[in-house]
mmCIF file of the N, C-alpha and C atoms, coordinates in Angstrom:
data_MODEL
# 
_entry.id   MODEL 
# 
loop_
_atom_site.group_PDB 
_atom_site.id 
_atom_site.type_symbol 
_atom_site.label_atom_id 
_atom_site.label_alt_id 
_atom_site.label_comp_id 
_atom_site.label_asym_id 
_atom_site.label_entity_id 
_atom_site.label_seq_id 
_atom_site.pdbx_PDB_ins_code 
_atom_site.Cartn_x 
_atom_site.Cartn_y 
_atom_site.Cartn_z 
_atom_site.occupancy 
_atom_site.B_iso_or_equiv 
_atom_site.pdbx_formal_charge 
_atom_site.auth_seq_id 
_atom_site.auth_comp_id 
_atom_site.auth_asym_id 
_atom_site.auth_atom_id 
_atom_site.pdbx_PDB_model_num 
ATOM 1   N N  . MET A 1 1  ? 11.170 113.254 58.636  1.00 0.00 ? 1  MET A N  1 
ATOM 2   C CA . MET A 1 1  ? 12.163 112.252 58.576  1.00 0.00 ? 1  MET A CA 1 
ATOM 3   C C  . MET A 1 1  ? 13.656 112.845 58.520  1.00 0.00 ? 1  MET A C  1 
ATOM 4   N N  . LYS A 1 2  ? 13.936 113.890 58.074  1.00 0.00 ? 2  LYS A N  1 
ATOM 5   C CA . LYS A 1 2  ? 15.277 114.457 58.297  1.00 0.00 ? 2  LYS A CA 1 
ATOM 6   C C  . LYS A 1 2  ? 15.494 114.929 59.703  1.00 0.00 ? 2  LYS A C  1 
ATOM 7   N N  . ASN A 1 3  ? 14.455 115.296 60.368  1.00 0.00 ? 3  ASN A N  1 
ATOM 8   C CA . ASN A 1 3  ? 14.768 115.640 61.824  1.00 0.00 ? 3  ASN A CA 1 
ATOM 9   C C  . ASN A 1 3  ? 15.299 114.511 62.587  1.00 0.00 ? 3  ASN A C  1 
ATOM 10  N N  . GLY A 1 4  ? 14.591 113.271 62.306  1.00 0.00 ? 4  GLY A N  1 
ATOM 11  C CA . GLY A 1 4  ? 14.969 111.934 63.131  1.00 0.00 ? 4  GLY A CA 1 
ATOM 12  C C  . GLY A 1 4  ? 16.456 111.745 62.996  1.00 0.00 ? 4  GLY A C  1 
ATOM 13  N N  . LEU A 1 5  ? 16.957 111.757 61.752  1.00 0.00 ? 5  LEU A N  1 
ATOM 14  C CA . LEU A 1 5  ? 18.344 111.604 61.315  1.00 0.00 ? 5  LEU A CA 1 
ATOM 15  C C  . LEU A 1 5  ? 19.330 112.455 62.082  1.00 0.00 ? 5  LEU A C  1 
ATOM 16  N N  . THR A 1 6  ? 18.993 113.775 62.140  1.00 0.00 ? 6  THR A N  1 
ATOM 17  C CA . THR A 1 6  ? 19.837 114.606 62.978  1.00 0.00 ? 6  THR A CA 1 
ATOM 18  C C  . THR A 1 6  ? 20.021 114.344 64.385  1.00 0.00 ? 6  THR A C  1 
ATOM 19  N N  . ASP A 1 7  ? 18.851 113.983 64.874  1.00 0.00 ? 7  ASP A N  1 
ATOM 20  C CA . ASP A 1 7  ? 18.871 113.520 66.328  1.00 0.00 ? 7  ASP A CA 1 
ATOM 21  C C  . ASP A 1 7  ? 19.676 112.419 66.690  1.00 0.00 ? 7  ASP A C  1 
ATOM 22  N N  . VAL A 1 8  ? 19.659 111.468 65.717  1.00 0.00 ? 8  VAL A N  1 
ATOM 23  C CA . VAL A 1 8  ? 20.507 110.214 65.960  1.00 0.00 ? 8  VAL A CA 1 
ATOM 24  C C  . VAL A 1 8  ? 21.998 110.677 65.873  1.00 0.00 ? 8  VAL A C  1 
ATOM 25  N N  . SER A 1 9  ? 22.372 111.375 64.869  1.00 0.00 ? 9  SER A N  1 
ATOM 26  C CA . SER A 1 9  ? 23.654 111.909 64.635  1.00 0.00 ? 9  SER A CA 1 
ATOM 27  C C  . SER A 1 9  ? 24.159 112.695 65.641  1.00 0.00 ? 9  SER A C  1 
ATOM 28  N N  . TYR A 1 10 ? 23.270 113.540 66.263  1.00 0.00 ? 10 TYR A N  1 
ATOM 29  C CA . TYR A 1 10 ? 23.655 114.421 67.342  1.00 0.00 ? 10 TYR A CA 1 
ATOM 30  C C  . TYR A 1 10 ? 23.874 113.555 68.462  1.00 0.00 ? 10 TYR A C  1 
ATOM 31  N N  . LEU A 1 11 ? 23.054 112.408 68.812  1.00 0.00 ? 11 LEU A N  1 
ATOM 32  C CA . LEU A 1 11 ? 23.281 111.659 69.964  1.00 0.00 ? 11 LEU A CA 1 
ATOM 33  C C  . LEU A 1 11 ? 24.627 110.877 69.794  1.00 0.00 ? 11 LEU A C  1 
ATOM 34  N N  . LEU A 1 12 ? 24.931 110.358 68.610  1.00 0.00 ? 12 LEU A N  1 
ATOM 35  C CA . LEU A 1 12 ? 26.197 109.722 68.268  1.00 0.00 ? 12 LEU A CA 1 
ATOM 36  C C  . LEU A 1 12 ? 27.427 110.595 68.513  1.00 0.00 ? 12 LEU A C  1 
ATOM 37  N N  . PHE A 1 13 ? 27.342 111.801 68.084  1.00 0.00 ? 13 PHE A N  1 
ATOM 38  C CA . PHE A 1 13 ? 28.335 112.824 68.431  1.00 0.00 ? 13 PHE A CA 1 
ATOM 39  C C  . PHE A 1 13 ? 28.713 112.977 69.924  1.00 0.00 ? 13 PHE A C  1 
ATOM 40  N N  . VAL A 1 14 ? 27.540 113.196 70.570  1.00 0.00 ? 14 VAL A N  1 
ATOM 41  C CA . VAL A 1 14 ? 27.586 113.262 71.932  1.00 0.00 ? 14 VAL A CA 1 
ATOM 42  C C  . VAL A 1 14 ? 28.256 112.043 72.657  1.00 0.00 ? 14 VAL A C  1 
ATOM 43  N N  . TRP A 1 15 ? 27.762 110.842 72.344  1.00 0.00 ? 15 TRP A N  1 
ATOM 44  C CA . TRP A 1 15 ? 28.264 109.532 72.952  1.00 0.00 ? 15 TRP A CA 1 
ATOM 45  C C  . TRP A 1 15 ? 29.840 109.368 72.619  1.00 0.00 ? 15 TRP A C  1 
ATOM 46  N N  . GLN A 1 16 ? 30.115 109.692 71.344  1.00 0.00 ? 16 GLN A N  1 
ATOM 47  C CA . GLN A 1 16 ? 31.642 109.672 70.932  1.00 0.00 ? 16 GLN A CA 1 
ATOM 48  C C  . GLN A 1 16 ? 32.438 110.549 71.765  1.00 0.00 ? 16 GLN A C  1 
ATOM 49  N N  . GLY A 1 17 ? 31.989 111.887 72.184  1.00 0.00 ? 17 GLY A N  1 
ATOM 50  C CA . GLY A 1 17 ? 32.519 112.648 72.919  1.00 0.00 ? 17 GLY A CA 1 
ATOM 51  C C  . GLY A 1 17 ? 32.686 112.363 74.439  1.00 0.00 ? 17 GLY A C  1 
ATOM 52  N N  . VAL A 1 18 ? 31.523 111.569 74.923  1.00 0.00 ? 18 VAL A N  1 
ATOM 53  C CA . VAL A 1 18 ? 31.880 111.020 76.368  1.00 0.00 ? 18 VAL A CA 1 
ATOM 54  C C  . VAL A 1 18 ? 32.858 109.999 76.321  1.00 0.00 ? 18 VAL A C  1 
ATOM 55  N N  . LEU A 1 19 ? 32.748 109.130 75.235  1.00 0.00 ? 19 LEU A N  1 
ATOM 56  C CA . LEU A 1 19 ? 33.765 108.050 75.291  1.00 0.00 ? 19 LEU A CA 1 
ATOM 57  C C  . LEU A 1 19 ? 35.324 108.441 75.275  1.00 0.00 ? 19 LEU A C  1 
ATOM 58  N N  . LEU A 1 20 ? 35.506 109.603 74.405  1.00 0.00 ? 20 LEU A N  1 
ATOM 59  C CA . LEU A 1 20 ? 36.798 110.178 74.324  1.00 0.00 ? 20 LEU A CA 1 
ATOM 60  C C  . LEU A 1 20 ? 37.238 110.835 75.524  1.00 0.00 ? 20 LEU A C  1 
ATOM 61  N N  . ILE A 1 21 ? 36.386 111.446 76.213  1.00 0.00 ? 21 ILE A N  1 
ATOM 62  C CA . ILE A 1 21 ? 36.664 112.091 77.575  1.00 0.00 ? 21 ILE A CA 1 
ATOM 63  C C  . ILE A 1 21 ? 37.007 111.073 78.608  1.00 0.00 ? 21 ILE A C  1 
ATOM 64  N N  . SER A 1 22 ? 36.184 109.957 78.596  1.00 0.00 ? 22 SER A N  1 
ATOM 65  C CA . SER A 1 22 ? 36.464 108.942 79.579  1.00 0.00 ? 22 SER A CA 1 
ATOM 66  C C  . SER A 1 22 ? 37.553 108.194 79.334  1.00 0.00 ? 22 SER A C  1 
ATOM 67  N N  . LEU A 1 23 ? 38.088 107.878 77.990  1.00 0.00 ? 23 LEU A N  1 
ATOM 68  C CA . LEU A 1 23 ? 39.414 107.575 77.624  1.00 0.00 ? 23 LEU A CA 1 
ATOM 69  C C  . LEU A 1 23 ? 40.583 108.310 78.128  1.00 0.00 ? 23 LEU A C  1 
ATOM 70  N N  . ILE A 1 24 ? 40.572 109.569 77.720  1.00 0.00 ? 24 ILE A N  1 
ATOM 71  C CA . ILE A 1 24 ? 41.535 110.604 78.291  1.00 0.00 ? 24 ILE A CA 1 
ATOM 72  C C  . ILE A 1 24 ? 41.723 110.631 79.710  1.00 0.00 ? 24 ILE A C  1 
ATOM 73  N N  . LEU A 1 25 ? 40.543 110.486 80.575  1.00 0.00 ? 25 LEU A N  1 
ATOM 74  C CA . LEU A 1 25 ? 40.590 110.519 81.970  1.00 0.00 ? 25 LEU A CA 1 
ATOM 75  C C  . LEU A 1 25 ? 41.252 109.092 82.297  1.00 0.00 ? 25 LEU A C  1 
ATOM 76  N N  . LEU A 1 26 ? 40.929 107.886 81.848  1.00 0.00 ? 26 LEU A N  1 
ATOM 77  C CA . LEU A 1 26 ? 41.457 106.776 82.270  1.00 0.00 ? 26 LEU A CA 1 
ATOM 78  C C  . LEU A 1 26 ? 42.965 106.724 82.026  1.00 0.00 ? 26 LEU A C  1 
ATOM 79  N N  . VAL A 1 27 ? 43.398 107.253 80.835  1.00 0.00 ? 27 VAL A N  1 
ATOM 80  C CA . VAL A 1 27 ? 44.934 107.070 80.594  1.00 0.00 ? 27 VAL A CA 1 
ATOM 81  C C  . VAL A 1 27 ? 45.607 107.977 81.437  1.00 0.00 ? 27 VAL A C  1 
ATOM 82  N N  . TYR A 1 28 ? 45.116 109.250 81.553  1.00 0.00 ? 28 TYR A N  1 
ATOM 83  C CA . TYR A 1 28 ? 45.695 110.337 82.493  1.00 0.00 ? 28 TYR A CA 1 
ATOM 84  C C  . TYR A 1 28 ? 45.886 109.843 83.985  1.00 0.00 ? 28 TYR A C  1 
ATOM 85  N N  . SER A 1 29 ? 44.935 109.187 84.428  1.00 0.00 ? 29 SER A N  1 
ATOM 86  C CA . SER A 1 29 ? 44.950 108.585 85.799  1.00 0.00 ? 29 SER A CA 1 
ATOM 87  C C  . SER A 1 29 ? 45.742 107.679 85.994  1.00 0.00 ? 29 SER A C  1 
ATOM 88  N N  . LEU A 1 30 ? 45.804 106.581 85.000  1.00 0.00 ? 30 LEU A N  1 
ATOM 89  C CA . LEU A 1 30 ? 46.927 105.630 85.161  1.00 0.00 ? 30 LEU A CA 1 
ATOM 90  C C  . LEU A 1 30 ? 48.262 106.199 84.969  1.00 0.00 ? 30 LEU A C  1 
ATOM 91  N N  . VAL A 1 31 ? 48.539 106.832 84.083  1.00 0.00 ? 31 VAL A N  1 
ATOM 92  C CA . VAL A 1 31 ? 49.829 107.418 84.014  1.00 0.00 ? 31 VAL A CA 1 
ATOM 93  C C  . VAL A 1 31 ? 50.373 108.092 85.285  1.00 0.00 ? 31 VAL A C  1 
ATOM 94  N N  . ASP A 1 32 ? 49.462 108.941 85.829  1.00 0.00 ? 32 ASP A N  1 
ATOM 95  C CA . ASP A 1 32 ? 49.737 109.863 86.947  1.00 0.00 ? 32 ASP A CA 1 
ATOM 96  C C  . ASP A 1 32 ? 49.841 108.726 88.160  1.00 0.00 ? 32 ASP A C  1 
ATOM 97  N N  . ILE A 1 33 ? 49.255 107.671 88.168  1.00 0.00 ? 33 ILE A N  1 
ATOM 98  C CA . ILE A 1 33 ? 49.351 106.610 89.296  1.00 0.00 ? 33 ILE A CA 1 
ATOM 99  C C  . ILE A 1 33 ? 50.621 106.009 89.201  1.00 0.00 ? 33 ILE A C  1 
ATOM 100 N N  . LEU A 1 34 ? 51.026 105.529 88.081  1.00 0.00 ? 34 LEU A N  1 
ATOM 101 C CA . LEU A 1 34 ? 52.196 104.843 87.794  1.00 0.00 ? 34 LEU A CA 1 
ATOM 102 C C  . LEU A 1 34 ? 53.326 105.616 87.930  1.00 0.00 ? 34 LEU A C  1 
ATOM 103 N N  . LYS A 1 35 ? 53.333 107.048 87.738  1.00 0.00 ? 35 LYS A N  1 
ATOM 104 C CA . LYS A 1 35 ? 54.664 107.904 88.023  1.00 0.00 ? 35 LYS A CA 1 
ATOM 105 C C  . LYS A 1 35 ? 54.842 108.229 89.339  1.00 0.00 ? 35 LYS A C  1 
ATOM 106 N N  . HIS A 1 36 ? 53.894 108.134 90.374  1.00 0.00 ? 36 HIS A N  1 
ATOM 107 C CA . HIS A 1 36 ? 54.266 108.529 91.748  1.00 0.00 ? 36 HIS A CA 1 
ATOM 108 C C  . HIS A 1 36 ? 54.133 107.388 92.537  1.00 0.00 ? 36 HIS A C  1 
ATOM 109 N N  . SER A 1 37 ? 54.785 107.765 93.617  1.00 0.00 ? 37 SER A N  1 
ATOM 110 C CA . SER A 1 37 ? 54.797 106.758 94.940  1.00 0.00 ? 37 SER A CA 1 
ATOM 111 C C  . SER A 1 37 ? 53.658 107.009 95.750  1.00 0.00 ? 37 SER A C  1 
ATOM 112 N N  . PHE A 1 38 ? 53.205 105.850 96.396  1.00 0.00 ? 38 PHE A N  1 
ATOM 113 C CA . PHE A 1 38 ? 52.118 105.859 97.316  1.00 0.00 ? 38 PHE A CA 1 
ATOM 114 C C  . PHE A 1 38 ? 52.487 104.986 98.613  1.00 0.00 ? 38 PHE A C  1 
ATOM 115 N N  . LYS A 1 39 ? 51.897 105.005 99.750  1.00 0.00 ? 39 LYS A N  1 
ATOM 116 C CA . LYS A 1 39 ? 52.143 104.294 100.866 1.00 0.00 ? 39 LYS A CA 1 
ATOM 117 C C  . LYS A 1 39 ? 51.646 102.879 100.559 1.00 0.00 ? 39 LYS A C  1 
ATOM 118 N N  . GLY A 1 40 ? 52.408 101.864 101.104 1.00 0.00 ? 40 GLY A N  1 
ATOM 119 C CA . GLY A 1 40 ? 51.743 100.606 100.857 1.00 0.00 ? 40 GLY A CA 1 
ATOM 120 C C  . GLY A 1 40 ? 51.276 100.139 99.732  1.00 0.00 ? 40 GLY A C  1 
ATOM 121 N N  . ASN A 1 41 ? 50.068 99.558  99.640  1.00 0.00 ? 41 ASN A N  1 
ATOM 122 C CA . ASN A 1 41 ? 49.343 99.043  98.451  1.00 0.00 ? 41 ASN A CA 1 
ATOM 123 C C  . ASN A 1 41 ? 48.523 100.036 97.785  1.00 0.00 ? 41 ASN A C  1 
ATOM 124 N N  . ASP A 1 42 ? 48.597 101.263 98.267  1.00 0.00 ? 42 ASP A N  1 
ATOM 125 C CA . ASP A 1 42 ? 47.706 102.231 97.672  1.00 0.00 ? 42 ASP A CA 1 
ATOM 126 C C  . ASP A 1 42 ? 47.693 102.447 96.111  1.00 0.00 ? 42 ASP A C  1 
ATOM 127 N N  . LYS A 1 43 ? 48.939 102.214 95.706  1.00 0.00 ? 43 LYS A N  1 
ATOM 128 C CA . LYS A 1 43 ? 49.190 102.207 94.020  1.00 0.00 ? 43 LYS A CA 1 
ATOM 129 C C  . LYS A 1 43 ? 48.384 101.091 93.552  1.00 0.00 ? 43 LYS A C  1 
ATOM 130 N N  . ILE A 1 44 ? 48.483 99.980  93.974  1.00 0.00 ? 44 ILE A N  1 
ATOM 131 C CA . ILE A 1 44 ? 47.697 98.868  93.334  1.00 0.00 ? 44 ILE A CA 1 
ATOM 132 C C  . ILE A 1 44 ? 46.114 99.188  93.522  1.00 0.00 ? 44 ILE A C  1 
ATOM 133 N N  . ILE A 1 45 ? 45.954 99.482  94.584  1.00 0.00 ? 45 ILE A N  1 
ATOM 134 C CA . ILE A 1 45 ? 44.461 99.718  94.772  1.00 0.00 ? 45 ILE A CA 1 
ATOM 135 C C  . ILE A 1 45 ? 43.685 100.734 93.867  1.00 0.00 ? 45 ILE A C  1 
ATOM 136 N N  . TRP A 1 46 ? 44.423 101.798 93.658  1.00 0.00 ? 46 TRP A N  1 
ATOM 137 C CA . TRP A 1 46 ? 44.044 103.018 92.761  1.00 0.00 ? 46 TRP A CA 1 
ATOM 138 C C  . TRP A 1 46 ? 43.984 102.373 91.254  1.00 0.00 ? 46 TRP A C  1 
ATOM 139 N N  . VAL A 1 47 ? 45.083 101.528 90.996  1.00 0.00 ? 47 VAL A N  1 
ATOM 140 C CA . VAL A 1 47 ? 45.089 100.991 89.569  1.00 0.00 ? 47 VAL A CA 1 
ATOM 141 C C  . VAL A 1 47 ? 43.819 100.346 89.301  1.00 0.00 ? 47 VAL A C  1 
ATOM 142 N N  . LEU A 1 48 ? 43.534 99.323  90.382  1.00 0.00 ? 48 LEU A N  1 
ATOM 143 C CA . LEU A 1 48 ? 42.378 98.361  90.155  1.00 0.00 ? 48 LEU A CA 1 
ATOM 144 C C  . LEU A 1 48 ? 41.155 99.227  89.984  1.00 0.00 ? 48 LEU A C  1 
ATOM 145 N N  . VAL A 1 49 ? 40.919 100.311 91.107  1.00 0.00 ? 49 VAL A N  1 
ATOM 146 C CA . VAL A 1 49 ? 39.723 101.091 90.928  1.00 0.00 ? 49 VAL A CA 1 
ATOM 147 C C  . VAL A 1 49 ? 39.735 101.896 89.651  1.00 0.00 ? 49 VAL A C  1 
ATOM 148 N N  . VAL A 1 50 ? 40.663 102.346 89.007  1.00 0.00 ? 50 VAL A N  1 
ATOM 149 C CA . VAL A 1 50 ? 40.373 103.079 87.731  1.00 0.00 ? 50 VAL A CA 1 
ATOM 150 C C  . VAL A 1 50 ? 40.213 102.093 86.690  1.00 0.00 ? 50 VAL A C  1 
ATOM 151 N N  . LEU A 1 51 ? 40.874 100.879 86.807  1.00 0.00 ? 51 LEU A N  1 
ATOM 152 C CA . LEU A 1 51 ? 40.486 99.973  85.568  1.00 0.00 ? 51 LEU A CA 1 
ATOM 153 C C  . LEU A 1 51 ? 39.258 99.328  85.677  1.00 0.00 ? 51 LEU A C  1 
ATOM 154 N N  . PHE A 1 52 ? 38.642 99.096  86.897  1.00 0.00 ? 52 PHE A N  1 
ATOM 155 C CA . PHE A 1 52 ? 37.227 98.402  86.997  1.00 0.00 ? 52 PHE A CA 1 
ATOM 156 C C  . PHE A 1 52 ? 36.177 99.288  86.828  1.00 0.00 ? 52 PHE A C  1 
ATOM 157 N N  . LEU A 1 53 ? 36.379 100.583 87.385  1.00 0.00 ? 53 LEU A N  1 
ATOM 158 C CA . LEU A 1 53 ? 35.239 101.707 87.272  1.00 0.00 ? 53 LEU A CA 1 
ATOM 159 C C  . LEU A 1 53 ? 35.993 102.956 86.590  1.00 0.00 ? 53 LEU A C  1 
ATOM 160 N N  . PRO A 1 54 ? 36.113 102.808 85.304  1.00 0.00 ? 54 PRO A N  1 
ATOM 161 C CA . PRO A 1 54 ? 36.855 103.873 84.462  1.00 0.00 ? 54 PRO A CA 1 
ATOM 162 C C  . PRO A 1 54 ? 36.522 105.330 84.709  1.00 0.00 ? 54 PRO A C  1 
ATOM 163 N N  . ILE A 1 55 ? 35.366 105.434 84.523  1.00 0.00 ? 55 ILE A N  1 
ATOM 164 C CA . ILE A 1 55 ? 34.818 107.087 84.828  1.00 0.00 ? 55 ILE A CA 1 
ATOM 165 C C  . ILE A 1 55 ? 34.819 107.391 86.225  1.00 0.00 ? 55 ILE A C  1 
ATOM 166 N N  . LEU A 1 56 ? 34.166 106.693 86.933  1.00 0.00 ? 56 LEU A N  1 
ATOM 167 C CA . LEU A 1 56 ? 34.021 106.996 88.520  1.00 0.00 ? 56 LEU A CA 1 
ATOM 168 C C  . LEU A 1 56 ? 35.363 106.971 89.112  1.00 0.00 ? 56 LEU A C  1 
ATOM 169 N N  . GLY A 1 57 ? 36.047 105.805 88.846  1.00 0.00 ? 57 GLY A N  1 
ATOM 170 C CA . GLY A 1 57 ? 37.461 105.689 89.299  1.00 0.00 ? 57 GLY A CA 1 
ATOM 171 C C  . GLY A 1 57 ? 38.382 106.584 89.180  1.00 0.00 ? 57 GLY A C  1 
ATOM 172 N N  . SER A 1 58 ? 38.253 107.163 87.859  1.00 0.00 ? 58 SER A N  1 
ATOM 173 C CA . SER A 1 58 ? 39.391 108.360 87.502  1.00 0.00 ? 58 SER A CA 1 
ATOM 174 C C  . SER A 1 58 ? 38.975 109.676 88.097  1.00 0.00 ? 58 SER A C  1 
ATOM 175 N N  . ILE A 1 59 ? 37.664 109.762 88.294  1.00 0.00 ? 59 ILE A N  1 
ATOM 176 C CA . ILE A 1 59 ? 37.040 110.879 88.952  1.00 0.00 ? 59 ILE A CA 1 
ATOM 177 C C  . ILE A 1 59 ? 37.519 110.981 90.404  1.00 0.00 ? 59 ILE A C  1 
ATOM 178 N N  . LEU A 1 60 ? 37.180 109.805 90.916  1.00 0.00 ? 60 LEU A N  1 
ATOM 179 C CA . LEU A 1 60 ? 37.689 109.658 92.448  1.00 0.00 ? 60 LEU A CA 1 
ATOM 180 C C  . LEU A 1 60 ? 39.250 109.930 92.604  1.00 0.00 ? 60 LEU A C  1 
ATOM 181 N N  . TYR A 1 61 ? 40.026 109.159 91.847  1.00 0.00 ? 61 TYR A N  1 
ATOM 182 C CA . TYR A 1 61 ? 41.479 109.411 91.854  1.00 0.00 ? 61 TYR A CA 1 
ATOM 183 C C  . TYR A 1 61 ? 41.827 110.778 91.850  1.00 0.00 ? 61 TYR A C  1 
ATOM 184 N N  . LEU A 1 62 ? 41.153 111.545 90.802  1.00 0.00 ? 62 LEU A N  1 
ATOM 185 C CA . LEU A 1 62 ? 41.706 112.851 90.680  1.00 0.00 ? 62 LEU A CA 1 
ATOM 186 C C  . LEU A 1 62 ? 41.111 113.812 91.820  1.00 0.00 ? 62 LEU A C  1 
ATOM 187 N N  . ILE A 1 63 ? 40.012 113.371 92.489  1.00 0.00 ? 63 ILE A N  1 
ATOM 188 C CA . ILE A 1 63 ? 39.478 114.108 93.555  1.00 0.00 ? 63 ILE A CA 1 
ATOM 189 C C  . ILE A 1 63 ? 40.241 113.925 94.883  1.00 0.00 ? 63 ILE A C  1 
ATOM 190 N N  . SER A 1 64 ? 40.335 112.547 95.186  1.00 0.00 ? 64 SER A N  1 
ATOM 191 C CA . SER A 1 64 ? 41.046 112.248 96.505  1.00 0.00 ? 64 SER A CA 1 
ATOM 192 C C  . SER A 1 64 ? 42.322 111.519 96.432  1.00 0.00 ? 64 SER A C  1 
ATOM 193 N N  . GLY A 1 65 ? 42.621 110.796 95.377  1.00 0.00 ? 65 GLY A N  1 
ATOM 194 C CA . GLY A 1 65 ? 43.789 110.015 95.257  1.00 0.00 ? 65 GLY A CA 1 
ATOM 195 C C  . GLY A 1 65 ? 45.081 110.773 95.210  1.00 0.00 ? 65 GLY A C  1 
ATOM 196 N N  . ARG A 1 66 ? 44.917 111.888 94.440  1.00 0.00 ? 66 ARG A N  1 
ATOM 197 C CA . ARG A 1 66 ? 46.166 112.603 94.124  1.00 0.00 ? 66 ARG A CA 1 
ATOM 198 C C  . ARG A 1 66 ? 46.786 113.095 95.640  1.00 0.00 ? 66 ARG A C  1 
ATOM 199 N N  . LYS A 1 67 ? 45.848 113.420 96.466  1.00 0.00 ? 67 LYS A N  1 
ATOM 200 C CA . LYS A 1 67 ? 46.200 113.945 97.825  1.00 0.00 ? 67 LYS A CA 1 
ATOM 201 C C  . LYS A 1 67 ? 47.106 112.717 98.623  1.00 0.00 ? 67 LYS A C  1 
ATOM 202 N N  . GLN A 1 68 ? 46.996 111.364 98.149  1.00 0.00 ? 68 GLN A N  1 
ATOM 203 C CA . GLN A 1 68 ? 47.610 110.462 98.905  1.00 0.00 ? 68 GLN A CA 1 
ATOM 204 C C  . GLN A 1 68 ? 49.089 110.069 98.321  1.00 0.00 ? 68 GLN A C  1 
ATOM 205 N N  . ARG A 1 69 ? 49.561 110.816 97.383  1.00 0.00 ? 69 ARG A N  1 
ATOM 206 C CA . ARG A 1 69 ? 50.850 110.643 96.775  1.00 0.00 ? 69 ARG A CA 1 
ATOM 207 C C  . ARG A 1 69 ? 51.806 111.032 97.804  1.00 0.00 ? 69 ARG A C  1 
ATOM 208 N N  . LEU A 1 70 ? 52.996 110.381 97.853  1.00 0.00 ? 70 LEU A N  1 
ATOM 209 C CA . LEU A 1 70 ? 54.046 110.572 98.850  1.00 0.00 ? 70 LEU A CA 1 
ATOM 210 C C  . LEU A 1 70 ? 54.926 111.900 98.107  1.00 0.00 ? 70 LEU A C  1 
ATOM 211 N N  . LYS A 1 71 ? 55.309 112.654 99.013  1.00 0.00 ? 71 LYS A N  1 
ATOM 212 C CA . LYS A 1 71 ? 56.174 113.874 98.518  1.00 0.00 ? 71 LYS A CA 1 
ATOM 213 C C  . LYS A 1 71 ? 57.499 113.353 98.967  1.00 0.00 ? 71 LYS A C  1 
ATOM 214 N N  . LEU A 1 72 ? 58.173 113.627 97.744  1.00 0.00 ? 72 LEU A N  1 
ATOM 215 C CA . LEU A 1 72 ? 59.722 113.025 97.778  1.00 0.00 ? 72 LEU A CA 1 
ATOM 216 C C  . LEU A 1 72 ? 60.507 114.283 97.891  1.00 0.00 ? 72 LEU A C  1 
ATOM 217 N N  . ASN A 1 73 ? 61.626 114.310 98.682  1.00 0.00 ? 73 ASN A N  1 
ATOM 218 C CA . ASN A 1 73 ? 62.459 115.436 98.713  1.00 0.00 ? 73 ASN A CA 1 
ATOM 219 C C  . ASN A 1 73 ? 63.524 115.470 97.522  1.00 0.00 ? 73 ASN A C  1 
ATOM 220 N N  . ALA A 1 74 ? 63.592 116.722 96.999  1.00 0.00 ? 74 ALA A N  1 
ATOM 221 C CA . ALA A 1 74 ? 64.605 116.962 95.980  1.00 0.00 ? 74 ALA A CA 1 
ATOM 222 C C  . ALA A 1 74 ? 66.036 117.235 96.148  1.00 0.00 ? 74 ALA A C  1 
ATOM 223 N N  . ASN A 1 75 ? 66.384 116.939 97.365  1.00 0.00 ? 75 ASN A N  1 
ATOM 224 C CA . ASN A 1 75 ? 67.839 117.008 97.839  1.00 0.00 ? 75 ASN A CA 1 
ATOM 225 C C  . ASN A 1 75 ? 68.613 116.191 97.046  1.00 0.00 ? 75 ASN A C  1 
# 
């Protein structure tokens, strides 16, 4: 019986870790999107993608969306 309780507590610990990582990814992606400029409606589209598909949307943004940001001159 003791082994069953450790399995459940281990799975709970893993699940909490996954939720924490997904929340951090979501917040980081949204802050990064809102801080930078994009062409046209790309900013709105990325915000919606990240909000409606939290884990997958954040990963997609970090892989491909960051390349779409506009580079601003520091002059």
